[in-house]
C-alpha positions in Angstrom: 0.1 -68.1 -5.5 -2.2 -65.2 -4.5 -4.7 -64.4 -7.1 -7.1 -61.3 -7.8 -10.4 -62.3 -6.7 -12.0 -60.2 -9.6 -9.8 -61.5 -12.5 -8.5 -64.8 -11.0 -5.1 -63.9 -12.5 -1.9 -63.5 -9.9 -2.4 -60.4 -8.0 1.1 -58.8 -9.3 0.1 -59.1 -12.9 -3.1 -57.1 -12.2 -1.2 -54.3 -10.5 1.5 -54.3 -13.3 -1.4 -53.8 -15.8 -2.9 -51.0 -13.7 0.7 -49.5 -13.6 1.1 -49.8 -17.4 -2.4 -48.4 -18.0 -1.5 -45.4 -15.8 -1.5 -42.1 -17.4 0.1 -38.5 -16.6 -2.4 -36.4 -18.1 -2.7 -37.6 -21.7 0.7 -39.5 -21.4 0.7 -43.2 -20.6 3.1 -43.9 -17.8 5.5 -46.3 -19.9 5.7 -43.6 -22.6 6.5 -41.2 -19.7 9.2 -43.3 -18.5 10.7 -43.9 -22.0 10.7 -39.8 -22.5 12.6 -39.4 -19.4 15.1 -42.0 -20.2 15.8 -40.6 -23.7 16.1 -37.3 -22.5 18.5 -38.1 -19.7 20.5 -39.9 -22.5 20.9 -36.7 -24.7 21.6 -34.8 -21.7 24.3 -37.2 -21.1 25.7 -37.0 -24.4 25.9 -33.3 -24.1 23.6 -32.4 -27.0 19.9 -31.7 -26.6 18.1 -31.0 -30.1 16.1 -28.0 -29.8 13.8 -28.9 -32.5 10.1 -29.7 -32.2 10.3 -33.7 -32.1 12.1 -33.6 -29.0 10.1 -30.5 -27.4 6.6 -32.1 -28.2 7.5 -34.9 -25.9 9.4 -32.8 -23.2 6.9 -30.1 -22.9 3.9 -32.5 -23.3 5.2 -34.7 -20.4 6.3 -31.7 -18.4 3.1 -29.7 -19.0 0.7 -32.3 -18.1 2.7 -33.7 -15.4 2.6 -30.4 -13.4 -1.2 -30.0 -14.2 -1.8 -33.3 -13.0 -0.3 -32.5 -9.6 -2.1 -29.2 -9.6 -5.5 -31.2 -10.2 -4.8 -33.4 -7.0 -3.8 -30.7 -4.5 -6.8 -30.4 -1.9 -8.0 -27.0 -1.6 -6.3 -25.2 -4.2 -7.2 -27.5 -7.1 -10.2 -25.4 -7.7 -8.6 -22.2 -8.2 -6.3 -22.8 -10.9 -3.4 -24.9 -9.3 -3.1 -26.7 -12.7 -2.3 -23.6 -14.6 -0.2 -22.2 -11.7 1.8 -25.3 -11.3 2.4 -25.7 -15.0 3.8 -22.3 -15.2 5.7 -21.7 -12.2 7.3 -25.2 -11.1 9.5 -25.2 -14.3 10.4 -21.8 -13.5 11.5 -22.7 -10.2 13.1 -25.9 -11.4 15.4 -24.0 -13.8 16.1 -21.5 -10.9 17.4 -24.5 -8.6 19.0 -26.2 -11.3 16.8 -29.3 -11.5 16.4 -28.9 -15.1 19.6 -29.4 -16.8 21.2 -26.2 -18.4 21.1 -28.1 -21.9 17.4 -28.9 -21.7 16.7 -25.6 -20.6 18.6 -24.0 -23.6 16.9 -26.5 -25.9 13.2 -25.6 -24.6 14.1 -21.8 -24.8 15.4 -21.9 -28.0 12.5 -23.8 -29.5 9.9 -21.5 -27.8 11.5 -18.4 -29.0 12.4 -19.5 -32.6 9.2 -21.5 -33.4 6.9 -18.9 -32.1 5.3 -21.3 -30.3 3.2 -18.9 -28.1 1.4 -17.1 -31.1 0.9 -20.2 -33.0 -1.4 -20.9 -29.9 -3.0 -17.8 -29.7 -3.8 -17.3 -33.5 -5.5 -20.7 -33.3 -7.5 -19.8 -30.4 -8.4 -16.4 -31.3 -9.6 -17.2 -34.9 -11.4 -20.3 -33.8 -13.1 -19.0 -30.9 -14.2 -15.7 -33.0 -15.5 -17.8 -35.9 -17.5 -19.9 -33.3 -19.4 -17.1 -32.0 -22.6 -15.6 -33.1 -22.4 -12.5 -34.8 -24.3 -10.3 -32.4 -22.5 -11.9 -29.4 -19.4 -10.8 -30.9 -19.9 -7.3 -31.5 -21.9 -6.7 -28.4 -19.4 -8.4 -26.4 -16.5 -6.1 -27.8 -18.2 -2.7 -27.5 -19.4 -3.6 -24.0 -16.0 -4.9 -22.4 -14.5 -1.5 -22.6 -16.8 -0.1 -19.8 -15.5 -2.3 -17.1 -11.9 -2.2 -18.4 -11.8 1.6 -18.4 -13.6 2.0 -15.3 -11.4 -0.6 -13.4 -8.2 0.6 -14.8 -8.7 4.1 -13.4 -10.0 2.7 -9.9 -7.0 0.2 -9.8 -4.6 3.2 -10.7 -6.1 5.3 -7.8 -6.0 2.4 -5.2 -2.6 1.3 -6.2 -0.9 4.7 -5.7 -2.7 5.4 -2.6 -1.6 2.2 -1.2 2.0 2.4 -2.4 2.2 5.9 -1.1 1.0 5.0 2.4 3.5 2.2 2.6 6.3 4.3 1.8 7.0 3.5 -2.0 6.2 7.2 -2.8 3.8 8.2 -5.4 5.9 8.3 -8.7 7.4 5.0 -7.9 3.9 3.5 -7.2 2.6 4.7 -10.3 5.3 4.2 -12.8 7.2 1.3 -11.3 4.2 -0.7 -9.9 1.0 0.2 -11.0 1.6 1.1 -14.8 3.9 -2.1 -15.6 0.9 -4.3 -14.3 -1.4 -2.8 -16.7 0.8 -2.2 -19.5 0.3 -5.4 -21.6 3.1 -7.7 -20.6 6.7 -7.7 -21.1 7.4 -7.3 -24.8 4.4 -5.0 -25.4 4.5 -3.4 -22.0 7.5 -3.5 -19.7 10.2 -3.1 -22.7 8.5 -0.2 -24.1 8.0 1.7 -20.8 11.7 1.1 -19.8 12.7 2.5 -23.3 10.5 5.4 -22.9 11.5 6.1 -19.3 15.3 5.9 -20.2 14.8 8.2 -23.1 13.2 10.7 -21.0 15.5 10.6 -18.0 18.9 9.4 -19.4 19.0 6.5 -17.0 20.1 2.9 -18.2 17.2 1.2 -19.6 18.3 -2.2 -18.2 18.2 -1.0 -14.8 14.7 0.4 -15.2 13.5 -2.8 -16.8 14.8 -4.6 -13.9 12.8 -2.3 -11.7 9.7 -3.0 -13.7 9.7 -6.6 -14.3 8.8 -7.8 -10.6 5.4 -5.9 -10.8 4.7 -7.4 -14.3 5.3 -11.0 -12.9 3.7 -10.7 -9.6 0.7 -9.0 -10.9 0.2 -11.8 -13.5 0.5 -14.4 -10.6 -2.2 -12.4 -8.5 -4.5 -12.2 -11.6 -4.2 -16.1 -12.1 -5.1 -17.0 -8.6 -8.1 -14.4 -8.8 -9.2 -16.0 -12.0 -9.3 -19.3 -10.6 -11.2 -18.2 -7.5 -13.8 -16.5 -10.0 -14.0 -19.9 -11.6 -14.9 -21.4 -8.2 -17.4 -18.6 -7.5 -19.0 -19.1 -10.8 -19.6 -22.9 -10.1 -20.9 -22.0 -6.6 -23.1 -19.1 -7.7 -24.3 -20.0 -11.5 -26.4 -16.7 -11.7 -23.0 -14.8 -11.7 -21.6 -17.0 -14.4 -22.2 -17.8 -18.1 -19.7 -20.7 -18.2 -17.5 -19.1 -20.7 -20.0 -16.7 -22.4 -19.6 -13.0 -21.7 -22.9 -11.3 -22.6 -26.2 -12.5 -20.7 -28.4 -14.4 -22.8 -25.8 -15.6 -25.3 -25.3 -19.4 -26.4 -22.1 -21.1 -26.1 -20.5 -21.4 -29.4 -19.9 -25.2 -28.6 -23.6 -25.6 -28.1 -24.1 -23.8 -31.3 -22.1 -26.2 -33.2 -23.3 -29.5 -31.6 -26.7 -28.7 -32.4 -26.2 -27.3 -36.0 -27.1 -29.6 -38.9 -23.7 -29.9 -40.3 -21.4 -32.8 -40.5 -18.3 -32.6 -38.2 -15.6 -30.7 -40.3 -13.2 -33.3 -42.3 -9.4 -33.4 -42.0 -8.8 -31.3 -45.3 -11.1 -28.7 -43.8 -9.4 -28.6 -40.4 -6.1 -28.1 -42.2 -7.4 -25.3 -44.3 -8.7 -23.3 -41.1 -5.1 -23.8 -39.7 -3.8 -22.2 -43.0 -6.4 -19.4 -42.3 -5.3 -18.9 -38.8 -1.7 -18.6 -40.0 -2.5 -16.1 -42.7 -4.5 -13.9 -40.6 -1.4 -14.0 -38.0 0.8 -13.1 -40.8 -1.1 -10.2 -41.9 -1.3 -9.0 -38.7 2.4 -9.6 -38.0 3.0 -7.5 -41.4 0.9 -4.5 -40.3 3.0 -4.4 -36.8 6.3 -4.4 -38.9 5.1 -1.5 -41.2 3.1 0.6 -38.7 3.9 -0.5 -35.3 0.3 -1.3 -34.6 0.2 -4.6 -32.4 -0.2 -7.5 -34.7 -2.5 -9.6 -32.4 -5.1 -6.9 -32.4 -4.9 -6.6 -36.3 -5.4 -10.4 -36.4 -8.4 -10.1 -34.2 -10.2 -7.3 -36.2 -9.5 -9.0 -39.5 -11.3 -12.3 -38.0 -14.1 -10.2 -36.6 -14.5 -8.5 -40.1 -14.5 -11.9 -41.9 -16.8 -13.2 -39.5 -19.5 -10.2 -39.6 -19.4 -10.2 -43.4 -20.2 -13.8 -43.6 -17.2 -14.2 -46.2 -16.2 -17.7 -44.8 -18.0 -21.0 -45.5 -19.7 -22.6 -42.4 -17.4 -25.6 -42.8 -14.4 -23.5 -42.5 -15.7 -21.8 -39.4 -16.4 -25.1 -38.0 -12.8 -26.2 -39.0 -11.4 -23.1 -37.2 -13.5 -24.0 -34.1 -12.2 -27.5 -33.9 -8.6 -26.2 -34.1 -9.5 -23.9 -31.1 -10.7 -26.9 -29.1 -7.6 -29.2 -30.2 -5.1 -26.3 -28.9 -7.1 -25.6 -25.8 -7.4 -29.0 -24.7 -3.9 -30.6 -25.7 -1.5 -27.4 -26.2 -2.3 -25.3 -23.1 -0.2 -27.1 -20.4 2.9 -27.8 -22.7 2.6 -24.1 -23.7 2.6 -23.0 -20.2 5.4 -25.5 -19.3 7.8 -23.7 -22.1 6.4 -20.3 -20.8 7.7 -21.2 -17.4 11.1 -22.2 -18.6 11.8 -19.7 -21.1 9.9 -16.6 -20.1 9.3 -16.7 -16.5 12.5 -16.0 -14.6 12.2 -17.2 -10.9 14.7 -14.5 -9.7 12.5 -11.7 -11.3 9.6 -12.9 -9.6 11.2 -13.2 -6.2 12.4 -9.6 -6.4 8.8 -8.5 -5.9 8.7 -10.3 -2.4 8.9 -7.1 -0.4 5.7 -6.5 1.9 4.9 -3.0 0.5 5.4 -3.8 -3.1 3.3 -7.2 -2.8 0.5 -5.2 -0.8 0.6 -2.5 -3.7 0.3 -5.1 -6.4 -2.4 -7.2 -4.8 -4.3 -4.1 -4.1 -4.2 -2.9 -7.6 -5.1 -6.1 -9.3 -8.0 -6.8 -6.9 -9.4 -3.4 -7.4 -9.1 -3.8 -11.2 -10.8 -7.5 -11.0 -13.5 -6.3 -8.5 -14.4 -3.2 -10.5 -14.9 -5.3 -13.7 -17.0 -7.7 -11.6 -19.2 -5.0 -10.1 -19.5 -2.8 -13.5 -20.4 -5.8 -15.6 -24.2 -5.7 -14.8 -24.3 -2.1 -16.0 -23.6 -3.5 -19.4 -25.4 -6.9 -19.4 -22.2 -8.8 -19.0 -21.8 -12.0 -16.5 -19.9 -10.6 -13.7 -17.3 -13.7 -13.5 -16.5 -13.5 -17.0 -16.0 -9.9 -17.5 -13.9 -10.0 -14.2 -11.8 -12.8 -15.7 -11.4 -10.7 -19.0 -10.5 -7.5 -16.9 -7.8 -9.7 -15.1 -6.0 -10.1 -18.5 -5.2 -6.4 -18.2 -3.0 -7.3 -15.3 -1.3 -10.2 -16.8 1.9 -11.0 -18.6 0.9 -10.1 -22.0 -0.2 -13.0 -24.2 1.6 -15.6 -21.8 -0.4 -14.1 -18.9 -3.7 -14.5 -20.9 -3.1 -18.0 -21.6 -2.4 -18.7 -17.7 -5.3 -16.6 -16.6 -7.9 -18.1 -18.9 -6.6 -21.6 -18.5 -6.8 -21.2 -14.5 -10.4 -20.0 -15.0 -11.4 -22.8 -17.5 -12.4 -19.9 -19.9 -10.0 -20.0 -23.2 -13.1 -19.1 -25.3 -12.9 -15.7 -23.8 -9.3 -15.2 -25.6 -10.6 -12.6 -28.2 -11.9 -10.3 -25.4 -8.5 -10.8 -23.2 -6.7 -9.4 -26.1 -8.6 -6.4 -26.1 -7.8 -6.1 -22.6 -4.2 -6.8 -22.8 -3.3 -5.5 -26.1 -5.5 -2.2 -26.6 -5.7 -1.7 -22.6 -1.8 -2.1 -22.5 -1.2 0.3 -25.3 -3.5 3.0 -23.9 -1.7 2.5 -20.4 2.0 2.7 -22.0 0.7 6.0 -24.0 -0.5 7.8 -21.1 2.1 6.6 -18.6 5.1 8.1 -20.9 3.1 11.4 -21.6 2.7 11.9 -17.7 6.3 10.6 -16.7 7.9 13.7 -17.6 5.9 15.7 -15.1 5.5 13.2 -12.2 8.3 10.6 -12.9 
């Protein structure tokens, strides 16, 4: 019998052991096969549960499988292929029917009812803010408005000029392409825009929303690709990047905590930090219900105030930062897979594939990001990090922020991305609706 020259055991036994030890992302291969078999059995029975137990397994396997494929594609693996595949492959699989309808419904119901996205955003925002130095925090928030506003104005001018030159018309280019790209996503941007447009013109809101959505989706995809490219640029030109730090001269929060003379947070402290994040999220949600002010922005502002006031024990801040690291490492790709299935209709994305629309979208997003890159040095920000944050202004809301920051390996910039997405989007929607009566 042929034996392995290294171990002296039968060659087949060594191969079997390697297969059993193989992993798809974090999921061991035998476990992945077990998940597939169990899900197939539920589908065959005609009842796929929509609870957290099944979806942890399905989204974990699906998200890390797509990410693993993306990491091994030559040429594009360094520009965010893992995040792109984890988001758009499941969308396409739903479109072609490769994901059974019962499983699609299970993932969609779980994603919508569990508020999975905002659990992630809350933990990332709270943990990353509480892990920052106070001066780094306040300086970054003030300075990011300079490239954000400058980029928005220039991108609007370029987008409208390109769209008009390609025959889309000024009004259509502005209100149906450029504004939706920078409006803050679907829930906070496209839907309010379509409602406002419908109220001002008497047109059907559903028809207007269908015209707006392709620009939102394709603009987000463009921003993801650019963010991946910026990450690659930062690796090749270290002087342009802070490796996740926005302001020049600041220290990464991970380094700060690794060097701090404190023991690692214990499990009760990590649990308390999770309750803190949920409490701040609920406070923001309540304010939004009462006033209409975006809940994530309220959550962000409350967290900043707690940090600046020194109101929390350092151990609790470290626990919150550990939660951020947990979600960043283990939850990101499953979340992107859920977004792809539940919130990224492939047919809507495909509607943007007309040459004039594609060129206008790309010109708008590239202008926005390039301006952020150039203007960053005016206010002592790293060009790569500033441009990535500004790219979130053209993303698909919170879902786009996650994908863009994951593609660029910069999830610690989530608090600043929320400024670009939420506040920048709200300003864009307000100005657009004010102008629509005259130019629409």
